[in-house]
MARVO-846722 format. One line per field, with one value per residue: x, y, z of N, C-alpha, C in turn; residue number from 0. Coordinates in Angstrom, 2 decimals. Example, Ala and Ser with C-alpha at 12.3 -4.5 7.8 and 13.67 -1.06 7.14 Angstrom:
BEGIN
n.px (13.19	12.85) $
n.py (-5.69	-2.25) $
n.pz (7.80	7.08) $
ca.px (12.30	13.67) $
ca.py (-4.50	-1.06) $
ca.pz (7.80	7.14) $
c.px (13.20	12.90) $
c.py (-3.30	0.03) $
c.pz (7.80	7.87) $
lonu (0	1) $
This chain:
BEGIN
n.px (12.78	10.83	11.31	8.95	8.25	7.72	5.46	4.24	3.54	1.58	-0.32	-0.82	-1.92	-4.32	-5.61	-5.14	-4.81	-6.79	-9.35	-11.87	-12.26	-11.29	-10.77	-11.42	-9.34	-10.89	-12.94	-11.53	-10.60	-13.01	-13.84	-11.86	-11.05	-8.63	-6.95	-7.44	-5.30	-3.15	-3.20	-2.70	-0.13	1.32	1.21	2.70	5.90	7.50	6.94	7.95	6.97	6.19	4.37	2.06	2.10	-0.40	-2.07	-1.02	-1.55	-4.35	-4.92	-3.74	-5.32	-7.80	-7.36	-6.74	-4.13	-0.70	1.03	3.74	4.07	3.24	5.19	7.44	8.85	8.33	7.47	5.12	1.78	-0.35	-2.07	-0.80	-2.33	-1.88	-1.21	-2.20	-4.20	-5.83	-6.59	-7.40	-6.07	-4.07	-0.83	1.08	0.21	0.49	3.25	3.95	2.98	4.54	6.99	6.79	6.90	9.51	10.84	13.04	11.77	10.38	8.29	6.29	5.81	4.88	2.59	0.96	0.57	-0.57	-2.93	-4.17	-4.40	-6.03	-8.80	-10.94	-10.78	-12.24	-14.82	-14.52	-14.13	-16.61	-18.27	-17.48	-18.43	-21.18	-21.44	-20.91	-23.08	-25.15	-24.65	-25.20	-27.88	-28.77	-28.49	-30.45	-32.70	-32.70	-33.19	-35.73	-37.16	-37.06	-38.44	-40.94	-41.71	-41.88	-43.98	-46.10	-46.48	-48.56	-50.82	-50.11	-50.17	-52.83	-54.00	-52.87	-54.01	-56.74	-56.85	-56.01	-57.93	-59.67	-59.85	-59.36	-56.11	-55.10	-56.51	-55.57	-52.86	-53.09	-54.25	-52.25	-50.29	-51.53	-51.44	-48.66	-48.10	-49.44	-48.00	-45.48	-46.04	-46.72	-44.32	-42.55	-43.72	-43.32	-40.54	-40.15	-41.29	-39.53	-37.23	-37.88	-38.04	-35.93	-34.15	-31.80	-28.78	-28.76	-27.77	-27.97	-30.73	-31.53	-30.56	-32.18	-34.67	-34.14	-33.77	-36.35	-37.67	-36.52	-37.68	-40.04	-39.42	-39.23	-37.98	-36.42	-35.63	-34.13	-32.02	-30.66	-29.82	-28.27	-26.13	-24.89	-24.44	-25.09	-27.00	-29.81	-29.59	-29.22	-26.72	-25.18	-25.16	-23.89	-21.39	-20.53	-20.35	-18.30	-16.14	-16.16	-15.67	-13.14	-11.72	-11.97	-10.62	-7.99	-7.42	-7.38	-5.16	-3.17	-3.30	-2.49	0.09	1.26	1.49	3.91	5.81	8.91	9.95	12.46	14.48	13.99	15.32	13.51	13.72	16.33	16.24	14.25	15.44	17.49	19.93	22.99	22.75	24.61	25.40	27.26) $
n.py (-26.13	-25.82	-23.50	-21.59	-20.98	-18.03	-18.44	-20.58	-19.39	-17.48	-19.21	-20.82	-18.90	-18.40	-20.88	-22.23	-20.39	-18.56	-16.44	-16.66	-19.28	-22.07	-20.93	-20.52	-19.29	-17.70	-16.95	-15.35	-13.35	-12.16	-11.14	-9.34	-7.82	-8.13	-9.34	-12.66	-13.76	-12.40	-13.35	-16.01	-15.85	-14.95	-17.18	-18.96	-20.03	-20.10	-18.03	-14.83	-11.82	-8.43	-7.00	-4.63	-2.97	-2.40	-4.44	-6.67	-5.88	-5.85	-8.57	-9.63	-8.40	-9.52	-12.31	-12.20	-12.16	-11.12	-8.66	-8.89	-11.61	-12.69	-11.60	-12.84	-11.93	-12.69	-15.65	-15.92	-15.90	-14.59	-11.58	-9.17	-7.35	-3.86	-1.16	1.28	0.60	-1.08	0.45	2.81	5.15	8.08	7.84	9.47	9.66	7.02	6.80	8.67	7.46	5.16	6.37	7.35	4.97	4.22	6.23	7.96	8.92	7.28	7.43	8.87	7.13	4.87	5.97	6.53	3.95	2.65	4.04	3.37	0.62	0.31	-1.04	0.63	2.12	1.30	2.04	4.80	5.48	4.69	6.51	8.85	8.33	8.32	11.01	12.36	11.40	12.56	15.27	15.38	14.79	17.08	18.97	18.04	18.50	21.33	21.91	20.72	22.27	24.85	24.34	23.64	26.02	27.69	26.38	26.69	29.38	30.97	29.98	30.67	33.49	33.92	32.88	34.62	37.04	36.54	36.17	38.58	40.31	42.32	40.86	40.05	40.56	38.41	36.24	36.24	35.56	32.96	31.67	31.78	30.28	27.78	27.34	27.16	24.86	22.95	23.21	22.28	19.60	18.65	19.14	17.43	14.92	14.90	14.78	12.28	10.65	11.10	10.03	7.35	6.76	5.73	7.27	8.08	6.80	4.25	5.21	8.00	8.21	7.16	9.17	11.30	10.39	10.25	12.96	13.90	12.60	13.88	16.37	16.00	15.80	17.06	20.26	19.96	17.26	17.38	19.04	17.38	15.40	16.92	17.73	20.16	21.33	24.03	23.97	21.89	19.40	16.44	16.30	17.86	16.28	14.06	15.12	15.69	13.04	12.04	13.56	12.75	9.98	10.00	11.24	9.33	7.20	8.26	8.73	6.14	5.17	6.83	6.16	3.52	3.82	5.20	3.30	2.09	3.94	4.95	6.41	8.61	8.53	11.07	13.50	15.19	16.69	17.77	19.39	21.13	22.48	23.63	22.35	20.81	17.94	15.99	15.02	16.33) $
n.pz (-56.89	-59.78	-62.30	-63.89	-67.33	-69.40	-71.05	-69.73	-67.33	-68.07	-69.11	-66.91	-65.20	-66.49	-66.42	-63.92	-61.68	-62.11	-61.07	-62.03	-62.51	-64.66	-67.92	-71.45	-74.14	-75.77	-74.01	-72.17	-73.86	-74.64	-72.20	-71.42	-73.61	-74.77	-77.56	-78.94	-80.34	-79.22	-76.58	-77.09	-78.18	-75.95	-74.34	-75.66	-75.81	-77.98	-79.56	-80.16	-79.08	-78.76	-76.22	-75.06	-71.87	-70.86	-71.75	-70.46	-67.85	-67.88	-68.22	-65.90	-63.94	-64.58	-64.19	-61.56	-60.54	-59.99	-61.97	-61.78	-61.37	-63.84	-65.44	-64.54	-62.34	-59.79	-57.96	-56.70	-57.25	-56.05	-55.43	-53.24	-50.81	-50.37	-48.06	-48.97	-50.83	-49.26	-46.98	-48.06	-47.74	-48.44	-49.99	-48.79	-46.14	-45.28	-45.47	-43.52	-41.15	-41.18	-40.89	-38.29	-36.86	-37.32	-36.15	-33.84	-31.70	-29.45	-27.63	-28.97	-31.09	-29.67	-28.54	-30.77	-31.87	-29.71	-29.54	-32.02	-31.72	-29.57	-27.74	-27.70	-29.98	-32.37	-31.51	-31.30	-34.02	-34.96	-33.62	-34.87	-37.41	-36.84	-36.16	-38.60	-40.04	-38.59	-39.08	-41.79	-41.66	-40.39	-42.40	-44.13	-42.54	-42.42	-45.08	-45.48	-43.68	-44.85	-47.23	-46.18	-44.97	-47.21	-48.48	-46.72	-46.42	-47.53	-46.19	-43.61	-43.67	-44.20	-41.88	-40.00	-40.77	-40.39	-37.60	-36.72	-37.43	-35.97	-33.66	-30.16	-28.62	-27.07	-28.10	-30.66	-30.28	-29.16	-31.30	-33.27	-31.98	-31.99	-34.71	-35.15	-33.66	-35.17	-37.51	-36.68	-36.14	-38.70	-39.93	-38.54	-39.13	-41.87	-42.07	-40.90	-42.87	-44.97	-43.87	-43.84	-46.47	-47.89	-49.27	-48.16	-46.57	-43.97	-41.50	-41.65	-41.97	-39.50	-37.85	-38.62	-37.72	-34.99	-34.44	-34.86	-32.79	-30.66	-30.80	-29.53	-26.90	-23.53	-22.42	-20.15	-20.28	-22.59	-21.82	-20.12	-21.86	-23.57	-22.04	-21.42	-23.92	-26.20	-28.22	-29.11	-30.73	-32.80	-34.01	-32.28	-29.98	-31.01	-31.60	-29.03	-28.06	-29.67	-28.73	-26.04	-26.25	-27.40	-25.35	-23.28	-24.46	-24.72	-22.04	-20.96	-22.33	-21.26	-18.53	-18.63	-19.56	-17.45	-15.52	-15.85	-15.27	-14.01	-11.12	-10.01	-7.02	-4.69	-2.59	-0.70	1.68	1.67	-0.58	0.19	2.33	1.07	0.96	-0.25	-2.43	-2.58	-4.99	-6.47) $
ca.px (11.52	10.95	10.98	8.03	8.57	6.71	4.23	3.62	2.95	0.34	-1.29	-1.17	-2.80	-5.63	-6.24	-5.00	-4.99	-7.86	-10.43	-13.10	-12.08	-10.63	-11.44	-10.78	-8.78	-12.01	-13.62	-10.68	-10.59	-14.31	-13.96	-10.83	-10.81	-7.31	-7.17	-7.10	-3.96	-2.19	-3.19	-2.05	1.30	1.90	1.28	3.57	7.29	8.19	6.57	8.47	6.06	6.16	2.99	1.97	1.87	-1.83	-2.67	-0.58	-2.27	-5.74	-4.95	-3.44	-6.50	-8.86	-7.02	-6.49	-2.74	0.08	1.79	5.08	4.04	3.19	6.46	8.53	9.61	8.03	6.80	3.86	0.76	-1.40	-1.88	-0.68	-2.94	-1.01	-1.92	-2.90	-5.43	-6.66	-7.11	-7.92	-5.34	-3.05	0.51	1.81	-0.19	1.13	4.68	4.05	2.81	5.73	8.08	6.64	7.36	10.97	11.37	13.74	10.83	9.66	7.05	5.30	5.50	4.07	1.29	0.18	0.18	-1.50	-4.20	-4.76	-4.65	-6.90	-10.11	-11.92	-10.59	-13.39	-15.94	-14.22	-14.41	-18.07	-18.86	-17.23	-19.39	-22.48	-21.41	-21.07	-24.47	-25.99	-24.45	-25.96	-29.29	-29.04	-28.66	-31.77	-33.69	-32.75	-33.81	-37.16	-37.73	-37.24	-39.51	-42.19	-42.05	-42.34	-45.25	-47.17	-46.49	-49.90	-51.69	-49.73	-50.63	-54.29	-54.28	-52.50	-55.00	-58.00	-56.78	-55.76	-59.05	-60.59	-59.95	-58.51	-54.71	-54.90	-57.05	-54.63	-51.67	-53.45	-54.49	-50.95	-49.62	-52.15	-50.92	-47.28	-48.14	-49.83	-46.86	-44.42	-46.47	-46.58	-42.87	-41.99	-44.22	-42.67	-39.17	-40.27	-41.54	-38.27	-36.28	-38.28	-38.18	-34.78	-33.34	-30.52	-28.31	-29.45	-27.32	-28.57	-32.15	-31.66	-30.32	-33.38	-35.71	-33.73	-34.03	-37.80	-38.02	-36.05	-38.62	-41.14	-38.96	-39.34	-36.73	-35.63	-35.01	-33.12	-30.84	-29.91	-29.17	-27.28	-24.97	-24.21	-24.33	-26.01	-28.08	-30.40	-29.70	-28.52	-25.32	-24.50	-24.95	-22.88	-20.10	-20.17	-19.96	-16.98	-15.17	-16.14	-15.02	-11.71	-11.16	-11.89	-9.55	-6.69	-7.22	-6.97	-3.78	-2.29	-3.28	-1.68	1.48	1.74	1.78	5.30	6.72	9.86	10.26	13.75	14.45	14.20	15.47	12.72	14.20	17.53	15.82	13.46	16.34	18.53	21.22	23.47	22.26	25.72	25.65	28.16) $
ca.py (-25.63	-25.60	-22.13	-21.59	-20.07	-16.98	-19.04	-21.40	-18.49	-16.92	-20.31	-21.18	-17.86	-18.57	-22.17	-22.67	-19.33	-17.67	-16.29	-17.03	-20.71	-22.34	-20.29	-20.64	-18.02	-16.90	-16.38	-14.28	-12.27	-11.48	-10.46	-8.31	-7.03	-8.49	-10.26	-14.06	-14.00	-11.89	-14.30	-17.22	-15.56	-14.86	-18.52	-19.78	-19.57	-20.09	-16.80	-13.61	-10.73	-7.33	-6.72	-3.44	-3.21	-2.33	-5.76	-7.53	-5.43	-6.31	-10.02	-9.84	-8.00	-10.50	-13.58	-11.89	-12.44	-9.90	-8.51	-9.41	-13.07	-12.93	-11.17	-13.65	-11.25	-13.38	-16.93	-15.86	-15.28	-13.92	-10.14	-8.83	-6.03	-2.87	-0.28	2.33	0.02	-1.65	1.46	3.96	6.34	8.54	7.29	10.36	9.30	5.74	7.09	9.37	6.47	4.30	7.18	7.39	3.69	4.17	7.42	7.81	9.32	6.05	7.76	9.21	5.89	4.06	6.63	6.34	2.55	2.33	4.64	2.59	-0.75	0.32	-1.67	1.70	2.81	1.09	2.84	6.18	5.60	4.58	7.77	9.83	7.98	8.83	12.47	12.77	11.11	13.57	16.54	15.27	14.88	18.49	19.64	17.63	19.22	22.72	21.92	20.45	23.44	25.93	23.93	23.69	27.44	28.16	25.73	27.12	30.85	31.49	29.57	31.45	34.86	33.89	32.69	35.85	38.06	36.18	36.37	40.00	41.10	42.79	39.95	40.44	40.15	37.09	35.25	36.21	34.81	31.54	31.16	31.59	29.16	26.57	27.16	26.69	23.46	22.14	23.25	21.41	18.21	18.34	19.17	16.19	13.77	14.95	14.28	10.84	10.01	11.19	9.09	5.98	6.65	5.04	8.22	8.25	5.57	3.92	6.02	9.33	8.03	7.02	10.49	12.09	9.91	10.65	14.39	14.04	12.15	14.91	17.49	15.68	15.74	18.31	21.03	19.39	16.04	17.78	19.58	16.23	14.75	17.82	17.78	21.45	21.92	25.15	23.58	20.60	18.66	15.16	16.52	18.33	15.12	13.21	15.78	15.45	11.64	11.90	14.13	11.92	8.71	10.28	11.52	8.05	6.43	8.84	8.55	4.75	5.07	7.50	5.36	2.32	4.26	5.64	2.13	1.69	5.07	4.78	7.70	8.62	8.89	12.51	13.89	16.41	17.47	18.53	20.43	22.10	23.27	24.20	21.70	20.02	16.55	15.03	14.49	17.26) $
ca.pz (-57.47	-61.22	-62.72	-65.01	-68.44	-69.58	-71.59	-68.68	-66.35	-68.61	-69.23	-65.52	-64.68	-67.12	-66.13	-62.53	-60.69	-62.56	-60.09	-62.72	-62.82	-65.93	-69.05	-72.76	-74.62	-76.28	-72.84	-71.63	-74.84	-74.57	-70.90	-71.23	-74.80	-75.30	-78.68	-78.71	-80.89	-78.24	-75.46	-77.59	-78.32	-74.62	-73.76	-76.51	-75.64	-79.28	-80.27	-79.56	-79.44	-77.80	-75.80	-74.22	-70.44	-70.57	-72.00	-69.36	-66.66	-68.01	-67.98	-64.48	-63.18	-64.85	-63.54	-60.15	-60.21	-60.13	-63.22	-61.49	-61.59	-65.28	-66.04	-64.02	-61.29	-58.55	-58.14	-55.97	-58.11	-55.27	-55.17	-51.82	-50.57	-49.72	-47.13	-49.72	-51.39	-48.21	-46.06	-48.78	-47.29	-49.39	-49.75	-47.88	-44.78	-44.99	-45.24	-42.23	-40.08	-41.20	-40.36	-36.83	-36.32	-37.42	-35.51	-32.57	-30.65	-29.12	-26.93	-30.00	-31.78	-28.77	-28.37	-31.99	-32.03	-28.63	-29.94	-33.11	-31.27	-28.40	-27.93	-27.85	-31.25	-33.25	-31.02	-31.68	-35.45	-35.11	-33.18	-35.94	-38.46	-36.38	-36.21	-40.00	-40.41	-37.94	-39.78	-43.04	-41.28	-40.08	-43.69	-44.62	-41.72	-42.86	-46.41	-45.29	-42.99	-45.84	-48.12	-45.44	-44.78	-48.51	-48.79	-45.81	-46.27	-47.82	-45.08	-42.43	-43.78	-44.07	-40.45	-39.31	-41.11	-39.74	-36.15	-36.43	-37.94	-34.94	-32.51	-29.02	-28.74	-26.48	-29.03	-31.80	-29.85	-29.04	-32.66	-33.93	-31.32	-32.52	-36.06	-35.05	-33.20	-36.33	-38.44	-36.16	-36.33	-40.12	-40.19	-38.00	-39.90	-43.19	-41.91	-40.68	-44.17	-45.73	-43.24	-44.18	-47.93	-48.50	-50.04	-47.50	-45.95	-42.73	-40.36	-41.81	-41.68	-38.05	-37.25	-38.89	-36.80	-33.64	-34.29	-34.72	-31.44	-29.73	-30.83	-28.63	-25.51	-22.78	-22.32	-19.06	-20.80	-23.57	-21.13	-19.60	-22.99	-24.17	-21.16	-21.47	-25.25	-26.33	-29.12	-28.80	-31.98	-32.83	-34.35	-31.08	-29.11	-31.65	-31.41	-27.63	-27.92	-30.28	-27.77	-24.85	-26.57	-27.58	-24.03	-22.57	-25.11	-24.36	-20.60	-20.77	-22.80	-20.30	-17.30	-18.90	-19.68	-16.14	-14.70	-16.05	-15.02	-12.90	-10.52	-9.30	-5.60	-4.49	-1.18	-0.56	2.83	1.27	-1.51	0.97	3.15	0.23	1.21	-1.40	-2.38	-2.60	-6.35	-7.21) $
c.px (11.73	10.49	10.09	8.49	7.47	5.39	3.50	2.94	1.60	-0.74	-1.77	-2.16	-4.21	-6.36	-6.24	-5.38	-6.17	-9.01	-11.77	-13.12	-11.41	-11.44	-10.69	-10.19	-9.87	-12.75	-12.85	-10.68	-11.87	-14.43	-13.01	-10.64	-9.42	-7.51	-6.71	-5.69	-2.87	-2.06	-2.45	-0.55	1.99	2.07	2.19	5.00	8.05	7.87	7.13	7.61	6.07	4.70	2.99	1.63	0.38	-2.52	-2.28	-1.35	-3.72	-5.85	-4.70	-4.66	-7.62	-8.60	-6.93	-5.13	-1.97	0.77	3.21	5.14	4.06	4.52	7.66	9.36	9.37	7.34	5.46	2.81	-0.25	-1.11	-1.82	-1.26	-1.93	-1.86	-2.73	-4.23	-6.38	-7.33	-7.72	-7.25	-4.35	-1.67	1.30	1.48	0.45	2.60	4.87	3.95	4.01	6.93	8.02	7.19	8.88	11.64	12.11	12.85	9.92	8.34	5.94	4.86	4.57	2.68	0.39	-0.32	-0.72	-2.89	-4.91	-5.14	-5.59	-8.24	-11.21	-11.83	-11.75	-14.62	-15.75	-14.54	-15.92	-18.75	-18.64	-18.21	-20.79	-22.54	-21.61	-22.50	-25.41	-25.86	-25.21	-27.45	-29.68	-29.27	-30.04	-32.86	-33.82	-33.48	-35.33	-37.84	-38.02	-38.39	-40.88	-42.65	-42.56	-43.74	-46.40	-47.27	-47.89	-50.85	-51.39	-50.30	-52.16	-54.67	-54.00	-53.56	-56.32	-57.96	-56.51	-56.96	-60.06	-60.71	-59.03	-57.09	-54.49	-55.39	-56.14	-53.43	-51.97	-53.66	-53.19	-50.18	-50.19	-51.61	-49.50	-47.21	-48.47	-48.68	-45.77	-44.77	-46.30	-45.10	-42.23	-42.43	-43.60	-41.26	-39.18	-40.44	-40.27	-37.27	-36.59	-38.32	-37.05	-33.91	-31.94	-30.09	-28.89	-29.06	-27.89	-30.06	-32.40	-31.49	-31.53	-34.50	-35.41	-34.02	-35.53	-38.24	-37.62	-37.01	-39.78	-40.73	-39.13	-37.97	-35.82	-34.90	-33.89	-31.86	-30.00	-29.15	-28.03	-26.00	-24.17	-24.07	-25.40	-27.20	-28.57	-30.64	-28.90	-27.04	-24.53	-24.19	-23.87	-21.48	-19.61	-19.68	-18.60	-15.91	-15.03	-15.39	-13.52	-11.05	-10.97	-10.74	-8.18	-6.39	-6.77	-5.52	-2.81	-2.17	-2.41	-0.20	2.06	2.04	3.27	6.31	7.60	10.26	11.58	13.57	14.79	14.26	14.79	13.27	15.39	17.15	15.09	14.37	17.45	19.88	21.65	23.04	23.37	26.04	26.58	29.33) $
c.py (-25.30	-24.19	-22.19	-20.61	-19.02	-17.57	-19.85	-20.53	-17.94	-18.00	-20.75	-20.18	-18.03	-19.81	-22.52	-21.59	-18.40	-17.64	-16.67	-18.51	-20.85	-21.74	-20.56	-19.29	-17.11	-16.22	-15.17	-13.08	-11.46	-10.65	-9.27	-7.38	-7.26	-9.56	-11.69	-14.37	-13.51	-12.85	-15.56	-17.02	-15.50	-16.23	-19.46	-19.24	-19.49	-18.83	-15.61	-12.44	-9.68	-6.97	-5.53	-3.79	-3.23	-3.67	-6.74	-7.18	-5.91	-7.79	-10.32	-9.51	-9.02	-11.82	-13.44	-12.44	-11.14	-9.86	-9.03	-10.91	-13.38	-12.60	-11.91	-13.01	-11.87	-14.70	-16.98	-15.17	-14.41	-12.43	-9.89	-7.45	-5.08	-1.91	0.78	1.81	-0.44	-0.59	2.65	5.26	6.78	8.00	8.14	10.03	7.99	5.95	7.77	8.38	5.53	5.05	7.29	6.11	3.62	5.34	7.08	8.21	8.13	6.33	8.10	7.96	5.02	4.65	6.38	4.91	2.07	2.85	3.78	1.18	-0.84	-0.35	-0.63	2.41	2.56	1.90	4.30	6.41	5.56	5.89	8.87	9.61	8.51	10.35	12.98	12.53	12.16	14.93	16.54	15.40	16.32	19.29	19.32	18.38	20.67	22.84	21.72	21.65	24.57	25.60	24.03	25.14	28.03	27.65	26.29	28.63	31.42	31.19	30.39	32.86	34.95	33.78	33.97	36.93	37.81	36.51	37.82	40.88	41.41	41.88	40.42	39.87	38.73	36.00	35.11	35.35	33.33	30.91	30.86	30.43	27.83	26.28	26.61	25.24	22.53	22.07	22.28	19.94	17.78	18.24	17.86	14.98	13.73	14.39	12.77	10.11	10.01	10.17	7.66	5.73	5.89	5.95	8.39	6.93	5.44	4.85	7.44	9.26	7.92	8.37	11.41	11.70	10.34	12.13	14.66	13.67	13.20	16.10	17.28	15.66	17.10	18.99	20.45	18.14	16.38	18.28	18.46	15.54	15.61	17.91	19.07	22.04	22.99	24.81	22.18	19.84	17.37	15.36	17.05	17.17	14.21	13.79	15.57	14.02	11.36	12.38	13.24	10.61	8.89	10.51	10.22	7.22	6.94	8.64	7.12	4.55	5.65	6.69	4.13	2.68	4.61	4.47	1.77	2.81	4.79	6.15	7.64	8.98	10.37	12.80	15.24	17.30	18.34	19.67	21.53	23.03	23.92	23.59	20.94	18.57	15.51	14.46	15.40	16.50) $
c.pz (-58.94	-61.57	-63.95	-66.09	-68.54	-70.03	-70.55	-67.63	-66.83	-68.72	-67.84	-64.92	-65.23	-66.64	-64.64	-61.53	-60.98	-61.54	-60.67	-63.10	-64.19	-67.09	-70.34	-73.14	-75.14	-75.12	-72.30	-72.56	-74.77	-73.30	-70.78	-72.43	-75.39	-76.37	-78.37	-79.21	-79.94	-77.06	-75.86	-77.69	-76.97	-73.97	-74.55	-76.42	-76.95	-80.08	-79.51	-80.02	-78.35	-77.50	-74.86	-72.78	-70.13	-70.76	-70.89	-68.09	-66.69	-67.71	-66.50	-63.62	-63.35	-64.13	-62.02	-59.71	-60.38	-61.49	-63.01	-61.71	-63.08	-65.96	-65.48	-62.94	-59.92	-58.88	-57.41	-56.82	-57.37	-55.10	-53.67	-51.59	-49.91	-48.91	-47.86	-50.24	-50.29	-47.35	-46.78	-48.36	-48.36	-49.00	-48.76	-46.41	-44.36	-44.67	-43.88	-41.08	-40.00	-40.61	-38.84	-36.21	-36.29	-36.70	-34.22	-31.39	-30.32	-28.41	-27.92	-30.73	-30.95	-28.61	-29.58	-32.11	-30.89	-28.95	-30.98	-32.66	-30.08	-28.73	-28.11	-29.20	-32.22	-32.84	-31.40	-33.15	-35.70	-34.70	-34.21	-37.08	-38.10	-36.49	-37.64	-40.48	-39.84	-38.63	-41.12	-42.76	-40.99	-41.36	-44.27	-43.86	-42.17	-44.20	-46.29	-44.64	-43.97	-46.78	-47.45	-45.25	-46.09	-48.81	-47.95	-45.66	-46.48	-46.69	-43.83	-42.48	-43.67	-42.60	-39.68	-39.53	-40.39	-38.25	-35.77	-36.79	-36.83	-33.74	-31.39	-29.17	-28.21	-27.42	-30.25	-31.46	-29.77	-30.42	-33.39	-33.31	-31.81	-33.92	-36.03	-34.59	-34.37	-37.34	-38.00	-36.34	-37.78	-40.50	-39.75	-38.81	-41.29	-43.12	-41.68	-42.02	-45.02	-45.20	-43.64	-45.68	-48.61	-49.34	-49.45	-46.87	-44.55	-41.58	-40.44	-41.49	-40.18	-37.34	-37.46	-37.91	-35.37	-33.40	-34.13	-33.31	-30.41	-29.68	-29.86	-27.16	-24.83	-22.73	-21.25	-19.54	-21.76	-22.90	-20.54	-20.72	-23.54	-23.37	-21.34	-22.85	-25.41	-27.22	-28.77	-30.09	-31.90	-33.13	-33.15	-30.14	-29.68	-31.49	-29.98	-27.43	-28.55	-29.30	-26.53	-25.10	-26.75	-26.22	-23.25	-23.13	-24.67	-22.87	-20.31	-21.20	-21.78	-19.01	-17.47	-18.95	-18.31	-15.20	-14.74	-15.79	-13.81	-12.38	-9.77	-7.83	-5.45	-2.99	-0.99	0.57	2.44	0.35	-0.76	1.77	2.33	0.43	-0.06	-1.27	-2.50	-3.95	-7.13	-7.79) $
lonu (0	1	2	3	4	5	6	7	8	9	10	11	12	13	14	15	16	17	18	19	20	21	22	23	24	25	26	27	28	29	30	31	32	33	34	35	36	37	38	39	40	41	42	43	44	45	46	47	48	49	50	51	52	53	54	55	56	57	58	59	60	61	62	63	64	65	66	67	68	69	70	71	72	73	74	75	76	77	78	79	80	81	82	83	84	85	86	87	88	89	90	91	92	93	94	95	96	97	98	99	100	101	102	103	104	105	106	107	108	109	110	111	112	113	114	115	116	117	118	119	120	121	122	123	124	125	126	127	128	129	130	131	132	133	134	135	136	137	138	139	140	141	142	143	144	145	146	147	148	149	150	151	152	153	154	155	156	157	158	159	160	161	162	163	164	165	166	167	168	169	170	171	172	173	174	175	176	177	178	179	180	181	182	183	184	185	186	187	188	189	190	191	192	193	194	195	196	197	198	199	200	201	202	203	204	205	206	207	208	209	210	211	212	213	214	215	216	217	218	219	220	221	222	223	224	225	226	227	228	229	230	231	232	233	234	235	236	237	238	239	240	241	242	243	244	245	246	247	248	249	250	251	252	253	254	255	256	257	258	259	260	261	262	263	264	265	266	267	268	269	270	271	272	273	274	275	276	277	278	279) $
């Protein structure tokens, strides 16, 4: 294999490997801010010129090749994604996971990798995503509720005064209940409009709509959906689903692991009678 010179590498990156197709030096200079004379000097092996790393990095990023390729440290121009960039995880987490794999504790290593490789793991992540969306929706609901109360305070006090002005108690109570029913309808319709406005991402909007739909359900239906949770909100149901999915995932892992458990022979009769088992 012929080893490319420095100049050939930089020229190859611009013309052959360039993600933007073949470009002139002027094109690259305009796109990166690196002077044309610098690009020309890097592609000419007869010119010795010290170039700052930042310029090499800009060119590598623009061409979509590695700086190691341009500097002659590797013959592979393709950037290899690393776990930090691909997963968005901190390096300390990547090191921790790598350490588990290399650990002498094989059971822990197997548990972690079984968990991550489980067919239910994507569902678990999705349920977490739903839960966060539901929590955001709950914040929106609280905000809308406060705004609605502020907006209707005057109307409420007028209604209260009218129904308390010499009217029988039963009529007052019914009047206020009618007011609250109207308030709830306006409240729900307002949240529906906010959910459809595009102000929030789709999952948060869906959670807002789901919460509105829940307001129309009977208490009996809600108790079935809640499955024992004290509050009747979308975020409570989402939290329950996260826990349930995690439990199912872990149970499947445990059941799979228990299939391979080898149990030693045990002489229950000898142990029961307190007799020696002959292994002294």
